[in-house]
N, C-alpha and C positions, 0 to 999 in steps of 0.2 A: 503493500500500499505506500501508496505518497500521502504524506501527512502535513497538511498547514497547521501549525503551532501557534496561537496566536497570545503572545504575551501581555500583561498588564503593567509591567515593568521593563525599562529597559534591556534591550537584548545584550548590549554590552558588559552587563555583570559588572559594574564596578563594585560598591560597596552591597555583599550579597543579604538578603532577606530571605526569610524561611520562603518567602514566594520565588525569588530567584533560584533557591537552591531545588526547590521542588518540581519546577520546572525544568531545569535543567537535566535532572536524574530521571522525571518522566522519559525527556528528549533522549538520553543512554538506552532506558528499557525499549524505548520503541525500536530503535537501532537494534538493540540485540537481538531484538524478534525479526528483523530483515525487514525493518519499514525505513523507508528514504524520509528524510524529513526538512523542513523549510520554517524556519522560527523569525516571527516577524513580532515587531510592537505598535503597527499601524497597520489599516486594513482599507482596499477599495476594491471594487466589483473586478477590475481586471485581474486582482490576484484570486478574488474567492473562485472563480468562475473556473479556473483552471483544478480544482481540487474536489474530489470525493469525500476525503475526510478531513475534517477541521476539530481543532482540540483546541478549547478555552476554560478558562476557570468561572466559576460560580461568581458572581458579582452583585453587589446592591445599587450600584451608581447606572443611570440609564445614558451616560456618555461613554462609559466604559468601552473596552474593545470587545469585550463578549456580548454586550448589548448592541454594536455596531455589529458584528456579525451575524446576530440573530436578525436585524434589519435588511440586512443584505444576504441574507442566505438562500444560497442555490436550491432549488426545488429536489434536484439529485443528489445533494449533499448530505452527506452524515454527519451530525454535529455530537462530537465527543465532548462531555463538560465533565471538568473534574473538582466535585464536589469536597475540595480540600480541606475546608473549614467549616465547622458549625457556624456558619456567616450570623446568622439571625441571632445567635445567642451572644456572640461577641460583641453585635451592635446593640443589644437591650442592655448591656452594663454602662451603655453612656446616655442612656434616656432616662427621663423623670416620667413616671406614668402619668402624672398629671398635668403635665405641658402639653398644651393643644400644639404647638410647632412640633413636637418630637413625635406626638400621635401621626401628624402628618408625614412626616419624613419617613416612620416607619411602615405608613402604608403607601409610599412611594417606591422602598425599598423592596416591599413584598410584591408590590407590582412586577419591578425588573427583574426580581428573580422568578415570579411566576412565566414571564415571557421566555427566558431562557431554559426553563426546564419544558415547556411546551414545544419546543422546537430542536430540543436534544434526542437524541436516538440513544446513545449510550452513556451511562454515566460509570466514574470511577472514583474511588475515595481512599484515604490512607491510613485507616485502620477500620478493624471490624465495628468499634463503635462507631464510627462515622456511619459506615453502611447501615447499621441500626437505627440513628439518628436520622437519616436521611429517608428511610422509608416510613418512618412515622412523619417524619414533616411534610414529605411531597403527599401524603394521604392526609394530614388536616388540612393542606393548601387546595385539596379536591384535584390534585394532579399524581395519582399513586405512582410512584415509579414499579415497573415489574421486576421482581429479584435476582431474576437471571440476567438483566441487563444491567447491572452494578455489579462492580469488582473491584477488591481489593487491591492496590498497587501501593504497598508502603514505600517509603523512600526516605533513606539517610543522608549522613553527609559524606561527600564525595572523597573527602581526603583520605589517604593510609595510615595507618597508626603512628603516629609521631609521640614517641617519650618524651616527657618534659623534664625540666629541670629544676624542682620546685623548690621555692624559697618561702619566706615567709606572708605569703599573700592570700588573702579572701578576696575571692572575686564575684563579682555582678554583671552578669553577661548579659547584654539585650536592653531594651526598652524600658520606660517608665509610663506602665498604663493602666487605667483603670480595675484590670482585671490582672495585673502583674505588676506590683509596686516593692521595691527595695525600699520604701520606707523604713518598715520595721528592722532592715539590717543595719542601714546608717545607725538609727536610734541605738540597737543593741551594741554594736561595735564602740560606739563612742560611749559609754557608758563603763566598758571594759579596756578600752585603749591603754590608760594609763597604766596598766596590770601587762601589758605585750607592747612595749617600746619597739621593740624590732618589728612588730609585724605591721603589715598596711591593708587596706581597702582600695582593691581597682575597681575601677567603673569604666568599663568596654562598653559603648553604645549610648544607652541612657536615651538621649534626645533624637529621633530620626526625622529629620526635616519632611513635610507634609502628611503627620500622623494627626496633627492637631490637636496635641498634647502637651505643649510649651507650658503652658501654664502649671501644669502638674509635675514637669521637671525642675519648673522653677522652685516649687515649694519642697521639692525633694532636695533641692540644693542646698535651700536654707539650712537642712536637717545635717548636712555635711560640714556645717561650719562649727557644729562642736566637735569634731574630730582634728588633733592638732594636724597641721598642714605636712608635716613629713610622714604622715601616716595616711594620708589621701593621695589617690592616685586618678584623674579623670580622663580618659582618650575617648575619642570619636570612633563611632563604627568603621571597622578595619576591612580594606581589601584584602582576599584569600592571600595573596603574596606575602601581606606582611603580618596576618593575624598570627602565623606561627610565633613571630618574636613579640608579639603582646601576651601570649599566653605561657611561655616559656620558662616563667617563673611562679606561675600558680601553683600554691599548695593543693587548695579545694574551693569550690565555686557554690554559691548558696542560690536556689531557685526557689522563690516565694509566688507562688500565685493564690490569688484569693480563691476560695472555695466555692466554684461554682459550677452549674452544667456545664459552661465553654471549658473549664479547665478537665474535667472529665472527657469530653471528647475530643479534646486539642491533640496535636501531632508535635511535639516540640524537639522539632530538629535541631534548636540551639542546644539541647541537652546531649544529642548524639557527637556535634562537633566537638565537645568538653572530654567526654568519655574516650572519643578518636584520639586526645591529643592526651591520653592517660589521667587526666582530670578527674577525680572523685566528686562528687555532688552531694549535699545537703538539701534535701528537696520536700518540701510541704506539698507536692502536688499529687493529684489524684490521676493523672493520665497514665497512657499504657507506658513509657518510656520510663516515666519515674518508678513505674512499678516494677519494672523490669530491673533499672539501675539498683534498686533495693533489695530486690530479690535475688540479683546477683551479687551483694555486697560491694558494688563499686561505688556504695553511697550509702545516705542515711536519711532515714524520716528526720524532719526538722519541725518546729512549731513556727505558726507566725506570729505568736506574741512574744513581744518584746523581753519579758520577764524570763522565759523560758528558754528565747532564742540566744541570750546572752550567756546562760548557762551552757547551754548545749556548745556554742562558740567555742567557749574557754576550753571544754571537755577537749576539743578538737584540735585547738593551737598549743595545749599543752603536752598533747600525746600525738607525736610525729610517726610513730609506729602505726598507729590506729588509721591514719591517712595513708601510709606506705601500703599499708595492706589493701585498701580500698582501690588505690591506685591501681594496683595488680590485678585488680579482677575487672577493668573497664573495656578492656579490648575485645572481649566476646558482647559486648551488649548490642552492639547493632546487629550484628549475626543473629542473636536470639529475636528480635524485634523482627526482622525479614522473614525468619524462617517460621515464627508464630503468627505474623500476618499473612503472609501469602499463601493462602488454602485454597484460593477458589480456582478455578481453570484459567489457562493462560489467555491474558487477554486478546490476541491475536486469533486465539481458536474460536473465542465468543464473537467476536466483530464479524470474522468471515461468515457466520452463520446468520447474521441479521439479514 
């Protein structure tokens, strides 16, 4: 098959986000199964008419490339939609239920999603939980997906295993969002920093331009002011080639999502990025990858509560042998995820049967 892959983010793949990694890995998956790929981040009728198979990601935006694909959809084309995220659950975390403007926004987002669902022939998701979520959600939207037309294709981080050279560094890796906020980590670290003068807290990412959460990030930065300047390091989102240098000194990372349905269904590739570098993770997540990390003893369950969190941090910062043991267990996390989740029929076999 020749597949046109439509990306909502630049195909130059500068600073990698989860969406960048997902698209890049799906492209590799298609190629591995013998398909020819053309990747674009803009669309027009002259491009779309030449392809029978078109891939896009689910979107709540009426002006997204996915929505444009639907509007230009050729009658003989088969649309493959990647339901990579439980997107309505994520969006709901930014709304106020009694705000009329938020109500209207959600209605528009549901409409955009329904248009894509109607136009789609085949669906893929990142894990089995997402499959169950979208089967239920599509039914609630009165557009039920046929179970045989949705397959699980889990993806991980593309880099090979690289062992780090850990020093006394605690890491927050990623953004500041309503559903994923490092504020408790900043508060906890600030309260024990004087007991561990040789340790520092490193923030990689934090604010990603275009997300709309700058005010939340500014609030988070104010909390960091309670940490001695020599014990805090903030660096921007990193390109793949520079990420290794930014991670080489990390002892362990902390992951603190809010306990929401969004977290349960999420596919946190950022966690696989870290375990592929040999970095263990203290996580409060309910997602599948967090579960595998804890079960593999490549990390630990940790609390979002500041009082409990600072005690747990102190234990890990005192006992380097505990961190080293967890680091040694990181190398098989991604392999176990792929093996556990990829149980459906090969995608190419299913698509040929349509």
